[in-house]
Backbone as JSON, one array per atom type, in Angstrom:
{
  "sequence": "XXXXXXXXXXXXXXXXXXXXXXXXXXXXXXXXXXXXXXXXXXXXXXXXXXXXXXXXXXXXXXXXXXXXXXXXXXXXXXXXXXXXXXXXXXXXXXXXXXXXXXXXXXXXXXXXXXXXXXXXXXXXXXXXXXXXXXXXXXX",
  "N": [[-22.11, 8.36, 23.69], [-24.5, 5.83, 23.49], [-24.86, 2.78, 25.36], [-26.8, 1.0, 24.91], [-28.06, -1.91, 23.45], [-30.06, -1.86, 21.56], [-29.83, 0.55, 20.37], [-29.95, 2.48, 17.51], [-27.9, 3.99, 16.52], [-25.11, 4.25, 14.46], [-21.76, 2.84, 14.77], [-19.07, 4.98, 15.73], [-17.0, 6.45, 13.32], [-13.84, 7.46, 11.91], [-13.71, 10.91, 11.01], [-14.71, 11.75, 7.77], [-14.61, 14.02, 6.27], [-14.09, 16.44, 3.7], [-10.84, 17.72, 3.58], [-9.01, 18.81, 1.98], [-8.96, 20.54, -1.1], [-10.44, 18.87, -3.86], [-10.48, 16.28, -2.87], [-12.65, 13.79, -1.65], [-12.69, 12.76, 0.88], [-10.59, 11.79, 3.69], [-9.89, 9.12, 3.24], [-10.08, 8.96, 0.48], [-7.91, 10.62, -0.26], [-5.79, 9.09, 0.79], [-6.04, 6.68, -0.69], [-5.51, 7.63, -3.24], [-2.83, 8.33, -3.01], [-1.62, 5.84, -2.58], [-2.33, 4.55, -4.84], [-2.08, 2.12, -7.33], [-0.76, -1.0, -8.17], [1.56, -1.89, -6.89], [2.53, -0.09, -4.97], [1.6, -0.22, -2.17], [2.9, -2.61, -1.38], [5.6, -1.95, -1.79], [5.89, 0.1, 0.13], [5.39, -1.45, 2.41], [7.57, -3.31, 2.41], [9.75, -1.55, 2.54], [9.33, -0.53, 5.06], [10.11, -2.6, 6.65], [12.87, -2.75, 7.18], [14.58, -0.4, 7.17], [16.93, 1.52, 5.15], [16.95, 0.33, 1.82], [18.36, -1.45, -0.8], [17.95, -1.24, -4.38], [17.93, -3.74, -5.74], [17.34, -5.56, -3.66], [14.78, -4.72, -3.01], [13.5, -5.26, -5.4], [13.59, -8.05, -5.46], [12.03, -8.59, -3.23], [9.48, -7.55, -3.84], [7.82, -9.4, -5.56], [7.28, -10.41, -8.97], [6.99, -7.86, -10.08], [7.79, -5.67, -12.74], [10.94, -4.23, -13.82], [10.62, -1.7, -14.98], [8.08, -0.89, -13.99], [8.52, -0.96, -11.21], [10.48, 1.01, -10.92], [9.02, 3.24, -11.84], [6.94, 3.37, -9.92], [8.44, 3.8, -7.59], [9.53, 6.32, -8.19], [7.19, 7.87, -8.22], [6.34, 7.58, -5.55], [8.48, 8.82, -4.32], [8.24, 11.43, -5.37], [5.86, 12.1, -4.15], [6.65, 12.43, -1.58], [6.94, 10.28, 0.15], [8.91, 8.38, 0.01], [12.42, 8.26, 0.27], [15.14, 8.67, -1.82], [18.44, 7.74, -1.95], [21.36, 8.52, -3.46], [24.55, 7.47, -3.7], [26.55, 8.33, -5.3], [28.61, 6.74, -6.36], [30.88, 4.49, -8.03], [30.84, 1.15, -8.73], [27.38, 2.14, -9.31], [25.51, 3.04, -6.4], [22.55, 2.98, -4.81], [19.96, 3.62, -2.51], [16.76, 3.13, -0.92], [14.46, 4.58, 1.33], [11.94, 5.09, 3.86], [10.27, 8.18, 4.32], [9.35, 10.27, 7.14], [6.58, 10.77, 6.67], [5.98, 8.68, 4.9], [6.53, 6.5, 6.55], [4.51, 6.77, 8.46], [2.29, 6.24, 6.83], [2.88, 3.6, 6.07], [2.64, 2.36, 8.55], [-0.08, 2.69, 8.91], [-1.02, 0.87, 7.12], [-0.67, -1.57, 8.31], [-2.92, -2.77, 9.74], [-4.42, -3.64, 7.49], [-2.72, -5.54, 6.42], [-2.75, -7.37, 8.51], [-5.46, -8.12, 8.47], [-5.52, -9.38, 5.94], [-3.8, -11.54, 6.4], [-5.16, -12.91, 8.44], [-7.45, -13.66, 7.08], [-6.69, -15.16, 4.92], [-7.22, -17.79, 3.95], [-9.96, -17.71, 3.24], [-9.93, -15.59, 1.39], [-8.31, -16.72, -0.56], [-10.01, -18.79, -1.4], [-12.1, -17.23, -2.47], [-10.83, -15.96, -4.66], [-10.16, -18.22, -6.12], [-12.71, -19.21, -6.78], [-13.56, -17.05, -8.33], [-11.76, -17.19, -10.45], [-12.43, -19.69, -11.51], [-15.06, -19.16, -12.31], [-14.55, -17.29, -14.32], [-13.35, -18.87, -16.27], [-15.42, -20.49, -17.12], [-17.18, -18.94, -18.51], [-18.6, -18.22, -21.69], [-16.99, -16.91, -24.61]],
  "CA": [[-22.65, 7.24, 22.91], [-25.3, 4.93, 24.32], [-24.43, 1.38, 25.36], [-28.0, 0.21, 24.7], [-27.9, -2.78, 22.28], [-31.06, -1.54, 20.54], [-29.53, 1.88, 19.85], [-29.71, 2.4, 16.07], [-26.79, 4.85, 16.14], [-23.98, 3.46, 13.97], [-20.51, 3.08, 15.49], [-18.34, 6.17, 15.29], [-15.86, 6.22, 12.45], [-13.1, 8.7, 11.74], [-14.34, 11.88, 10.14], [-14.31, 11.63, 6.38], [-14.99, 15.27, 5.62], [-13.01, 16.95, 2.86], [-9.91, 18.63, 4.22], [-8.23, 19.42, 0.91], [-9.74, 20.62, -2.34], [-10.23, 17.77, -4.79], [-10.63, 14.99, -2.22], [-13.95, 13.65, -1.01], [-12.44, 12.5, 2.3], [-9.23, 11.35, 3.96], [-9.66, 7.83, 2.59], [-9.84, 9.28, -0.93], [-6.54, 11.1, -0.34], [-4.91, 7.95, 1.03], [-6.1, 5.76, -1.82], [-4.82, 8.25, -4.38], [-1.38, 8.26, -2.77], [-1.14, 4.46, -2.71], [-2.88, 3.97, -6.06], [-1.09, 1.34, -8.07], [-0.71, -2.36, -7.66], [2.78, -2.21, -6.16], [2.92, 0.89, -3.95], [1.48, -0.71, -0.78], [3.96, -3.6, -1.11], [6.86, -1.21, -1.68], [5.88, 0.72, 1.45], [5.49, -2.53, 3.4], [8.93, -3.85, 2.47], [10.66, -0.51, 3.02], [9.11, -0.38, 6.5], [10.64, -3.76, 7.36], [14.25, -2.74, 7.64], [15.42, 0.75, 6.87], [17.36, 1.71, 3.76], [16.93, -0.9, 1.05], [18.89, -1.32, -2.15], [16.98, -1.52, -5.42], [17.88, -5.18, -6.0], [16.63, -6.19, -2.55], [13.38, -4.37, -3.16], [13.03, -5.96, -6.61], [13.37, -9.45, -5.06], [10.95, -8.65, -2.24], [8.21, -7.28, -4.52], [7.85, -10.38, -6.64], [6.48, -10.26, -10.18], [6.96, -6.5, -10.61], [8.82, -5.43, -13.74], [11.85, -3.14, -13.47], [10.01, -0.45, -15.41], [7.0, -0.55, -13.07], [9.08, -0.67, -9.89], [11.13, 2.33, -11.0], [7.96, 4.24, -11.95], [6.25, 3.49, -8.64], [9.37, 4.43, -6.66], [9.6, 7.75, -8.54], [5.95, 8.5, -7.77], [6.38, 7.63, -4.09], [9.47, 9.85, -3.98], [7.63, 12.72, -5.7], [4.8, 12.35, -3.17], [7.25, 12.66, -0.27], [6.82, 9.1, 1.0], [10.14, 7.61, -0.1], [13.64, 9.02, 0.05], [16.14, 7.97, -2.63], [19.8, 8.21, -1.66], [22.35, 8.14, -4.46], [25.85, 7.66, -3.07], [27.45, 8.85, -6.33], [29.76, 5.85, -6.41], [30.98, 3.56, -9.15], [29.54, 1.02, -9.39], [26.33, 2.93, -8.67], [24.88, 2.53, -5.19], [21.36, 3.76, -4.48], [19.02, 2.92, -1.66], [15.47, 3.77, -0.69], [13.95, 4.48, 2.7], [10.7, 5.83, 4.07], [10.28, 9.45, 5.02], [8.38, 10.18, 8.25], [5.24, 10.66, 6.1], [5.87, 7.32, 4.38], [6.48, 5.58, 7.69], [3.15, 6.87, 9.01], [1.38, 5.52, 5.93], [3.19, 2.18, 6.19], [2.05, 1.9, 9.81], [-1.53, 2.64, 8.72], [-1.32, -0.31, 6.31], [-0.51, -2.78, 9.13], [-4.2, -3.5, 9.93], [-4.8, -4.32, 6.25], [-1.88, -6.73, 6.35], [-3.27, -8.3, 9.51], [-6.71, -8.64, 7.93], [-5.19, -10.31, 4.87], [-3.23, -12.75, 6.99], [-6.22, -13.61, 9.18], [-8.5, -14.12, 6.16], [-6.02, -15.68, 3.74], [-7.89, -18.98, 3.42], [-11.2, -17.28, 2.59], [-9.57, -14.8, 0.21], [-7.83, -17.7, -1.55], [-11.21, -19.44, -1.95], [-12.81, -16.24, -3.29], [-10.12, -15.8, -5.93], [-10.28, -19.48, -6.86], [-14.07, -19.2, -7.35], [-13.58, -16.03, -9.37], [-11.01, -17.73, -11.59], [-13.25, -20.77, -12.07], [-16.17, -18.51, -12.98], [-14.06, -16.65, -15.55], [-13.06, -19.89, -17.27], [-16.66, -21.11, -17.57], [-17.95, -18.02, -19.37], [-18.29, -18.26, -23.13], [-16.44, -15.63, -25.11]],
  "C": [[-23.33, 6.27, 23.86], [-24.76, 3.51, 24.24], [-25.61, 0.45, 25.16], [-27.86, -0.58, 23.4], [-28.9, -2.45, 21.19], [-30.85, -0.15, 19.94], [-29.18, 1.8, 18.37], [-28.54, 3.26, 15.61], [-25.62, 4.0, 15.67], [-22.72, 3.77, 14.76], [-19.79, 4.29, 14.89], [-17.15, 5.75, 14.43], [-15.1, 7.53, 12.32], [-13.82, 9.63, 10.76], [-13.81, 11.74, 8.72], [-14.78, 12.87, 5.62], [-13.81, 15.79, 4.81], [-12.13, 17.92, 3.64], [-9.04, 19.33, 3.19], [-9.11, 19.5, -0.33], [-9.41, 19.42, -3.24], [-10.35, 16.38, -4.18], [-11.99, 14.93, -1.55], [-13.8, 13.4, 0.49], [-10.99, 12.04, 2.46], [-8.9, 10.02, 3.31], [-9.37, 8.04, 1.11], [-8.39, 9.74, -1.12], [-5.55, 9.95, -0.19], [-4.87, 7.01, -0.16], [-5.42, 6.34, -3.05], [-3.31, 8.17, -4.22], [-0.86, 6.85, -2.98], [-1.71, 3.77, -3.95], [-1.78, 3.29, -6.85], [-0.94, 0.0, -7.39], [0.46, -2.58, -6.7], [3.11, -1.27, -5.01], [2.74, 0.39, -2.51], [2.56, -1.74, -0.44], [5.32, -2.93, -0.97], [6.95, -0.58, -0.29], [6.06, -0.32, 2.56], [6.94, -3.01, 3.52], [9.94, -2.81, 2.91], [10.52, -0.3, 4.53], [9.76, -1.5, 7.3], [12.06, -3.57, 7.86], [15.11, -1.57, 7.21], [15.83, 0.82, 5.41], [17.51, 0.37, 3.02], [17.44, -0.63, -0.35], [17.83, -1.73, -3.15], [16.83, -3.03, -5.64], [17.13, -5.94, -4.92], [15.13, -5.96, -2.68], [12.76, -5.13, -4.33], [12.74, -7.43, -6.28], [12.2, -9.58, -4.1], [9.58, -8.48, -2.89], [8.18, -8.16, -5.76], [6.9, -10.01, -7.77], [6.38, -8.84, -10.72], [8.08, -6.36, -11.64], [9.73, -4.29, -13.27], [11.22, -1.79, -13.8], [8.94, 0.01, -14.41], [7.53, -0.2, -11.68], [9.73, 0.71, -9.88], [10.07, 3.43, -11.04], [7.28, 4.46, -10.61], [7.15, 4.14, -7.59], [9.48, 5.93, -6.93], [8.35, 8.48, -8.06], [5.92, 8.63, -6.25], [7.37, 8.69, -3.61], [8.89, 11.24, -4.23], [6.55, 13.11, -4.7], [5.34, 12.53, -1.76], [7.17, 11.48, 0.68], [8.11, 8.29, 1.07], [11.3, 8.56, -0.36], [14.61, 8.14, -0.73], [17.49, 8.58, -2.33], [20.74, 7.64, -2.69], [23.72, 8.48, -3.88], [26.92, 8.14, -4.04], [28.76, 8.06, -6.38], [29.74, 5.05, -7.71], [31.55, 2.28, -8.57], [28.45, 1.77, -8.61], [25.76, 2.24, -7.43], [23.76, 3.5, -4.81], [20.54, 2.94, -3.5], [17.79, 3.78, -1.42], [15.08, 3.56, 0.76], [12.67, 5.3, 2.78], [10.98, 7.16, 4.75], [9.36, 9.3, 6.23], [6.93, 10.05, 7.75], [5.0, 9.24, 5.58], [5.78, 6.29, 5.49], [5.09, 5.59, 8.32], [2.14, 6.11, 8.15], [1.62, 4.02, 6.01], [2.58, 1.6, 7.47], [0.53, 1.8, 9.69], [-1.94, 1.43, 7.9], [-1.25, -1.61, 7.12], [-1.84, -3.49, 9.38], [-4.69, -4.2, 8.66], [-3.99, -5.6, 6.07], [-2.39, -7.79, 7.32], [-4.57, -8.93, 9.02], [-6.44, -9.68, 6.84], [-4.64, -11.63, 5.4], [-4.31, -13.58, 7.68], [-7.27, -14.22, 8.25], [-7.93, -14.74, 4.88], [-6.74, -16.87, 3.12], [-9.16, -18.58, 2.66], [-10.9, -16.47, 1.32], [-9.07, -15.71, -0.91], [-9.01, -18.39, -2.21], [-11.98, -18.49, -2.88], [-12.14, -16.09, -4.65], [-10.16, -17.07, -6.76], [-11.66, -19.58, -7.52], [-14.16, -18.21, -8.5], [-12.9, -16.56, -10.63], [-11.8, -18.84, -12.28], [-14.42, -20.18, -12.85], [-15.74, -17.86, -14.28], [-13.78, -17.67, -16.64], [-14.32, -20.5, -17.86], [-17.44, -20.24, -18.53], [-17.58, -18.18, -20.84], [-17.82, -16.89, -23.59], [-17.37, -15.0, -26.1]]
}
């Protein structure tokens, strides 16, 4: 790669060629796995501290309904990202943790978290403008 500032060659990005049937690229595969409003947050909080009880996760992922959290956890488990451990005790005790595949994905989300933190003020302004614009429109 040339170091010439006038070089029109774009910076190198990871290959985004299809590796599996049905996916346009690796990003497509990733986005399909984390599709859903809550999955990235679930992965983030599970990455913070090992096995996590359902109630802890429910408190960490604010505003999610029980139904949605259970559904998203089941999907993440079915996709091999989350491990559910049922201790077969009374009262019931279940916890969730990341599989190695899930941990790798959670680590890949760290730069997105960093970007969000670094740009929080601007993102807040963008959403405030969007909300203001939605209220001004006639129905």
